[in-house]
N, C-alpha and C positions, 0 to 999 in steps of 0.2 A: 504493499499499500504506500509506504513511504517513497519507494522508487517511482511509483506512478506520479505522485505529487511532484517529485523533483523533475521528472521529465516534463510534466505539464508546465511547471514554472519556467523551465529553461526554454520551452517552445514559445511561451508567452513573451518572454524577454527577447528572443530572437525575432519574433513577429513585430514587436514594438520598435526594435532597432531598425528593421527593414522598412517599416512604415515611415520612420522619420526621414528616410532618404528620398521618399517620393515627393515630387514637386506638388505644390498646391495648384489647383486648377479652379479658376472662377468660371462658373457657369451662370449665365444670365437666366433668371427664372421668369422674368416678364410677368405676365398675368396667369401663369400656371397655378393650378390648384395646390394649396399647401396647408400644413398644420403647424401650429406653434408660433413662437415669436419670430419676427423677421430678422432680429439680430442674434439669432442662436449661434453658438460656437461651431456647430456641425450641421451640415446640410446633407441629408441622404437622398439620393436620386435613384429611382427604380426604372430600369430600362426593360421593356417587355417586347419580345418579337412574336407577334401573333402568327407569323408564318412558320415558326418553329414547330416541328413535329411533336415535341414533348408537351407543348402547351395545348395542343388540340385535344 
């Protein structure tokens, strides 16, 4: 159990370190539907491909 926790913690640290190297991208939202405050620290954008066979 302890080994699993250590592996999880190390993987989270590695993921966080990799995420810090990614450039920030500003995406203009315009009048797109949204929830929450407009000055939120994080914006999540969902892309859906309705032509994807898995979605059907």
